[in-house]
C-alpha positions as CSV (number, residue, x, y, z in Angstrom):
1,M,-0.1,0.4,0.1
2,S,0.9,3.5,-0.9
3,P,2.3,5.6,2.0
4,S,0.2,8.5,0.8
5,R,-2.9,9.3,2.6
6,S,-5.9,11.6,2.7
7,G,-4.5,13.1,6.0
8,R,-8.1,12.2,7.6
9,G,-8.8,9.9,10.6
10,R,-7.1,9.3,13.4
11,A,-4.0,7.5,13.4
12,P,-4.1,4.6,15.5
13,S,-0.4,4.0,16.7
14,G,1.3,7.3,16.0
15,P,2.9,9.0,13.3
16,R,3.4,7.1,10.2
17,P,6.1,8.1,7.5
18,G,4.8,9.1,4.1
19,T,3.1,11.5,1.8
20,Y,0.0,13.1,2.3
21,P,-1.9,15.5,0.3
22,V,-2.4,18.9,1.8
23,R,-3.8,22.4,0.5
24,F,-0.5,23.8,-0.6
25,G,1.1,20.6,-2.0
26,T,2.3,17.5,-0.9
27,A,3.1,17.1,2.7
28,E,5.6,14.4,3.8
29,L,6.4,13.5,7.4
30,L,9.9,12.0,8.0
31,R,11.4,10.4,11.3
32,D,14.6,11.7,12.7
33,A,16.9,8.8,12.3
34,D,18.7,10.2,15.4
35,R,15.5,10.8,17.8
36,P,13.2,7.9,17.0
37,N,10.4,10.2,18.4
38,A,10.8,13.4,16.4
39,W,9.7,14.3,13.4
40,M,10.2,16.3,10.0
41,L,7.3,18.2,8.4
42,S,8.0,19.5,4.9
43,V,5.7,20.7,2.1
44,D,6.8,19.8,-1.5
45,G,10.3,19.4,-0.2
46,V,10.4,22.7,1.7
47,A,10.9,21.8,5.7
48,Q,8.2,23.7,8.0
49,S,8.6,21.9,11.4
50,Y,10.6,20.2,13.1
51,V,8.4,18.4,15.9
52,D,10.2,16.1,18.9
53,L,6.9,14.8,20.5
54,D,9.6,13.5,23.7
55,D,11.0,17.1,23.8
56,P,8.8,20.1,23.1
57,T,11.9,22.5,24.2
58,N,14.1,20.7,21.5
59,L,14.0,23.4,18.9
60,E,16.0,22.0,15.9
61,F,15.4,24.8,13.2
62,D,17.8,27.7,14.4
63,Y,15.5,30.2,13.4
64,V,13.1,28.6,15.8
65,R,15.5,28.6,18.4
66,R,16.1,32.2,18.3
67,L,11.9,32.8,18.1
68,G,12.1,30.4,21.1
69,D,15.1,33.2,22.9
70,L,12.9,35.6,22.5
71,V,10.0,34.2,24.2
72,D,12.4,33.1,26.8
73,F,13.2,37.1,27.6
74,L,9.5,38.1,27.7
75,P,8.5,39.1,31.6
76,P,7.4,35.6,33.2
77,G,4.1,33.8,33.9
78,P,1.8,32.4,31.3
79,L,1.3,34.0,27.8
80,E,-2.2,35.2,25.7
81,A,-0.3,34.5,22.3
82,L,-1.4,34.3,18.7
83,H,0.5,32.6,15.9
84,V,-0.2,33.4,12.7
85,G,1.0,30.6,10.7
86,G,1.0,27.1,12.4
87,A,2.3,23.8,10.6
88,G,3.7,21.3,13.1
89,C,3.1,24.1,16.0
90,S,6.8,23.6,16.9
91,L,7.0,27.1,18.8
92,P,3.0,26.9,20.4
93,R,4.5,23.6,21.9
94,Y,7.6,25.0,23.2
95,V,5.5,27.8,24.9
96,A,3.3,25.6,26.6
97,A,6.2,23.5,27.9
98,T,8.1,26.4,28.8
99,R,4.9,28.6,29.9
100,P,2.5,26.3,31.5
101,G,-0.9,28.2,31.3
102,S,-0.3,29.8,28.5
103,R,-3.4,29.8,26.1
104,Q,-2.5,30.0,22.3
105,L,-4.5,30.6,19.2
106,V,-3.5,29.4,15.9
107,F,-4.3,30.7,12.5
108,D,-3.4,28.3,9.4
109,A,-5.1,28.7,5.9
110,D,-4.3,24.8,5.3
111,E,-7.0,22.4,6.7
112,P,-5.6,19.2,5.5
113,L,-2.2,19.8,7.0
114,I,-3.6,20.6,10.4
115,D,-5.7,17.6,10.4
116,L,-2.8,15.4,9.7
117,V,-0.4,17.6,12.8
118,R,-3.3,16.7,14.8
119,E,-3.9,13.0,14.1
120,Q,-0.3,12.3,13.3
121,L,2.0,14.8,15.6
122,D,-0.2,14.9,18.6
123,L,-1.5,18.4,18.4
124,R,-4.5,17.5,20.6
125,S,-2.5,17.0,23.2
126,V,-1.0,20.9,23.5
127,P,-2.6,22.3,26.6
128,K,-4.9,25.8,26.0
129,L,-3.3,25.4,22.2
130,R,-6.3,26.2,19.5
131,V,-6.0,26.0,15.9
132,R,-8.4,28.0,13.5
133,I,-8.3,27.4,10.0
134,E,-8.3,31.2,8.7
135,D,-6.4,33.2,6.7
136,G,-3.8,34.8,9.2
137,R,-4.6,38.3,8.4
138,A,-8.1,37.7,9.1
139,G,-7.6,36.2,12.2
140,V,-5.9,39.2,14.1
141,R,-8.4,41.2,12.6
142,S,-10.8,39.7,14.5
143,R,-9.4,39.8,17.5
144,H,-10.2,42.2,20.2
145,D,-7.7,45.1,21.1
146,A,-4.7,44.9,23.4
147,T,-5.4,40.9,24.4
148,A,-2.3,39.6,23.2
149,D,1.0,39.3,25.2
150,L,2.6,37.8,21.8
151,I,2.2,37.6,18.1
152,V,4.2,35.4,15.7
153,I,4.3,35.8,11.9
154,D,5.6,32.2,10.7
155,A,3.3,31.5,7.7
156,F,5.2,30.8,4.6
157,E,4.7,29.3,1.0
158,R,7.5,27.7,-0.7
159,A,10.2,29.5,1.9
160,T,8.8,32.8,1.0
161,L,6.6,35.0,3.5
162,A,2.7,34.5,2.7
163,G,1.5,37.3,1.0
164,G,-0.2,40.6,3.1
165,L,1.8,39.9,5.9
166,A,4.6,42.4,5.6
167,T,2.5,45.5,5.3
168,V,2.5,48.9,7.3
169,E,-1.6,48.3,7.9
170,F,-1.1,44.4,8.6
171,V,1.6,45.6,11.2
172,T,-0.9,48.3,12.8
173,D,-3.3,45.6,12.9
174,V,-0.5,43.3,14.9
175,A,0.1,46.5,17.3
176,R,-3.4,47.0,18.2
177,V,-4.4,44.0,19.4
178,L,-1.2,43.8,21.6
179,R,-1.1,44.8,24.8
180,P,1.2,47.6,26.0
181,G,4.7,46.4,26.0
182,A,3.8,42.9,24.3
183,T,6.0,42.2,21.6
184,M,5.5,41.2,18.2
185,L,8.6,38.2,16.4
186,A,8.0,37.2,12.9
187,N,10.0,34.9,10.7
188,I,11.1,36.3,6.9
189,S,13.8,35.0,4.4
190,D,16.1,36.6,2.3
191,G,18.9,37.0,-0.2
192,P,21.7,39.0,-1.3
193,G,21.3,42.7,-0.4
194,L,18.5,42.1,2.1
195,P,16.3,43.9,-0.1
196,F,13.1,42.2,1.6
197,A,14.4,42.8,5.0
198,R,15.7,46.0,4.7
199,R,11.8,46.9,3.4
200,F,10.2,44.8,6.4
201,V,12.4,46.4,8.8
202,A,11.2,49.8,7.6
203,T,7.5,48.5,7.7
204,L,8.2,47.4,11.5
205,A,9.7,50.7,12.5
206,E,6.5,52.5,11.0
207,V,4.8,51.2,13.9
208,F,6.7,50.1,16.6
209,P,9.5,52.7,18.0
210,H,11.8,49.3,19.3
211,V,13.1,46.8,16.4
212,V,15.8,44.3,16.7
213,L,17.0,41.4,14.0
214,L,18.3,38.1,14.5
215,A,20.6,36.4,11.7
216,E,23.4,34.2,10.7
217,P,26.7,36.7,10.1
218,S,26.7,35.2,6.6
219,V,22.9,36.0,5.9
220,L,23.8,39.2,7.2
221,R,26.4,39.7,4.7
222,G,24.6,38.8,1.8
223,R,26.6,35.4,1.4
224,R,23.7,33.0,1.4
225,F,19.8,32.9,1.2
226,G,18.3,32.5,5.0
227,N,16.2,32.7,7.7
228,L,16.0,36.4,9.4
229,V,13.9,36.9,12.9
230,L,12.7,40.2,14.0
231,A,11.1,41.3,17.3
232,A,8.9,44.7,17.5
233,S,7.6,46.6,20.6
234,R,6.5,49.2,22.2
235,L,9.1,49.2,24.6
236,D,12.7,48.3,24.8
237,L,13.6,44.6,23.9
238,P,16.1,42.9,26.1
239,T,19.1,43.2,23.6
240,A,22.1,42.7,25.9
241,E,20.8,39.7,27.1
242,L,19.9,38.5,23.3
243,T,23.4,39.5,22.3
244,R,24.7,36.7,25.0
245,R,22.1,34.0,24.2
246,A,22.6,34.2,20.2
247,A,26.5,34.2,20.8
248,S,26.5,31.0,22.5
249,S,24.4,29.1,20.0
250,P,25.3,26.3,18.3
251,Y,24.6,28.5,15.1
252,P,25.5,31.4,16.4
253,A,23.3,34.6,15.2
254,R,24.0,38.4,15.0
255,V,21.5,40.8,17.3
256,V,21.3,44.3,15.1
257,H,19.6,46.9,17.0
258,G,19.5,50.8,17.1
259,A,21.7,52.7,15.1
260,E,23.3,49.6,13.4
261,L,19.8,48.4,12.8
262,R,18.9,51.8,11.1
263,Q,22.0,51.6,8.9
264,L,21.4,48.4,7.4
265,R,17.8,49.8,6.9
266,G,19.3,52.5,5.0
267,K,16.6,54.2,2.4
268,A,14.4,51.4,2.6
269,A,10.6,52.3,2.6
270,P,7.9,51.1,4.3
271,V,5.8,48.7,2.4
272,F,2.2,49.3,2.2
273,D,-1.3,47.3,1.0
274,A,-1.0,49.1,-2.4
275,E,1.8,47.8,-3.2
276,S,2.5,44.4,-4.2
277,L,6.2,43.1,-2.5
278,P,6.4,39.7,-3.8
279,S,8.8,37.7,-0.6
280,P,12.2,36.7,-2.4
281,T,11.8,33.3,-4.0
282,P,15.1,31.1,-2.9
283,P,17.0,29.3,-4.9
284,D,16.1,25.2,-5.4
285,D,19.8,24.2,-3.5
286,V,18.3,25.9,-0.4
287,L,14.5,24.9,-0.5
288,G,14.8,22.0,2.0
289,L,16.7,24.0,4.4
290,F,13.2,26.6,5.5
């Protein structure tokens, strides 16, 4: 029998490696050869999530580890968190494990993919986590003012940020939903020259007075296509602590903020809804890394 399945119907005995049709392509589940209860989820060959069912604090992807570091430095206690983009829900699992009592809502437009994750990767076991099948922008628009401590934007289509999530109008709506002093996090990707990242920094700075960027030095220098993580807030961000944590990471990253970030932005202009700015398309030889 082919390993391909519809993704419907509850898995009787844990995850099953194989391919599964989803809304935006074909998903594949692969077991980690070194960790028998950890799984890689990809869509059309693009890695979406790494989920360790035994240890949700094991964040294998370097950019997810950076997002986790940023979560660690938020004020202590449970969080009210929104996530735009779910896939395997690695970061929501991390928040649930490290911030017990947190209430989280994920918006994801790919219902078959979420069904697959519910059934094969035990999503139902994550405490106080809800997933709504909805476009992320519409989902944020539906939320009340000042109700979230954290909003995470990590919604990709073939290794590029989903459309409409990098504009001033959307970021303004995110700021509306955040409580005073709360934080927005975003994962983006870019290549040589960082044209998209520069404009996204400008977009965030149009709404938030404090913005921080984290990325591997080779990505910042434009030597390769890769992920960049950004944080934005109305209050100061813990740049000193982040710098120490990022420097000691297995995949060290640089933390860019203040005058250095303004220099990186240069004359880049914010992005508005009226403008069509597609995310950069990665070269084929790096697609499997995202």
